[in-house]
C-alpha positions in Angstrom: -133.7 44.3 31.1 -134.0 42.6 27.8 -136.6 39.8 27.7 -135.3 36.5 26.9 -137.2 34.6 24.1 -138.5 31.2 25.0 -136.8 28.3 23.1 -139.1 25.8 21.6 -138.9 22.4 23.4 -136.7 20.0 21.3 -137.4 16.3 21.6 -133.9 14.9 22.8 -133.9 12.3 20.0 -134.6 14.8 17.3 -131.0 15.9 16.6 -129.9 12.4 16.1 -132.8 11.4 14.1 -132.8 14.3 11.7 -129.1 13.5 11.1 -130.0 10.0 10.2 -128.1 8.4 13.2 -129.3 5.3 15.0 -129.5 4.7 18.7 -126.1 4.0 20.2 -127.7 0.9 21.7 -129.4 -0.3 18.4 -126.4 -2.8 17.8 -127.5 -4.7 20.8 -131.2 -5.1 19.6 -132.4 -8.8 19.7 -133.5 -10.2 16.4 -134.4 -6.9 14.9 -136.8 -5.8 17.7 -135.0 -2.9 18.9 -137.4 0.0 20.0 -135.8 3.5 19.8 -137.8 5.1 22.7 -137.9 5.7 26.4 -136.6 2.5 27.8 -133.5 2.6 25.4 -132.8 6.0 26.5 -133.0 5.2 30.0 -130.6 2.4 29.7 -128.0 4.6 27.8 -128.7 7.4 30.7 -127.9 5.0 33.2 -124.8 3.9 31.4 -123.6 7.5 31.1 -124.2 8.0 34.7 -121.8 5.1 35.7 -119.1 6.9 33.6 -119.8 10.6 34.3 -120.9 10.7 38.0 -118.8 9.9 41.1 -119.2 6.6 42.6 -120.6 8.0 45.9 -123.3 10.1 44.1 -127.0 9.2 44.0 -127.1 9.2 40.3 -124.2 6.7 40.2 -125.7 4.5 42.8 -129.1 4.5 41.0 -127.5 3.5 37.7 -125.3 0.9 39.3 -128.4 -0.8 40.9 -130.2 -0.9 37.7 -127.3 -2.4 35.7 -126.4 -4.9 38.5 -129.9 -6.1 39.3 -131.1 -9.4 37.6 -134.6 -8.5 37.3 -135.1 -4.7 36.7 -132.2 -4.5 34.2 -133.7 -7.6 32.0 -137.1 -6.1 32.1 -135.9 -2.6 30.8 -134.0 -4.2 28.1 -136.8 -6.5 27.2 -138.8 -3.4 26.7 -136.3 -1.8 24.6 -135.8 -5.0 22.3 -132.2 -5.3 23.6 -130.2 -8.5 24.0 -129.6 -8.0 27.8 -126.8 -10.6 28.2 -124.9 -9.3 25.1 -125.2 -5.7 26.4 -123.9 -6.7 29.9 -121.0 -8.8 28.6 -120.1 -5.9 26.5 -120.1 -3.6 29.3 -118.2 -5.9 31.6 -115.5 -6.1 29.0 -115.3 -2.3 28.5 -115.0 -1.9 32.4 -112.3 -4.6 32.5 -110.4 -2.8 29.7 -110.7 0.6 31.5 -109.4 -1.0 34.8 -106.4 -2.6 32.8 -105.7 0.8 31.2 -105.7 2.6 34.6 -103.2 0.2 36.1 -101.1 0.4 33.1 -101.0 4.0 33.1 -100.3 4.3 36.8 -97.2 2.0 36.3 -95.7 4.4 33.7 
């Protein structure tokens, strides 16, 4: 049996940073205080979980809890330097648009 070479561990942000791309949530930074780090990655991961996971799955439920909570959500956003209210408004508008698009597509 051929031995599999071990791959070096690559930091998840490395490809994006080496390409010179900013964090997807950087535009929601408050007064230039955005911190491209763990807390911003956690928020992004939870947003992705609400889109990619089934509503009855544990990852979805955990993500929904964080994004809907008043205290935890604002604390994580503050650590990431993100304007929590602006990001939440944006997420609500996207969800409303997706719901509208589903209703329209079901009518056709």
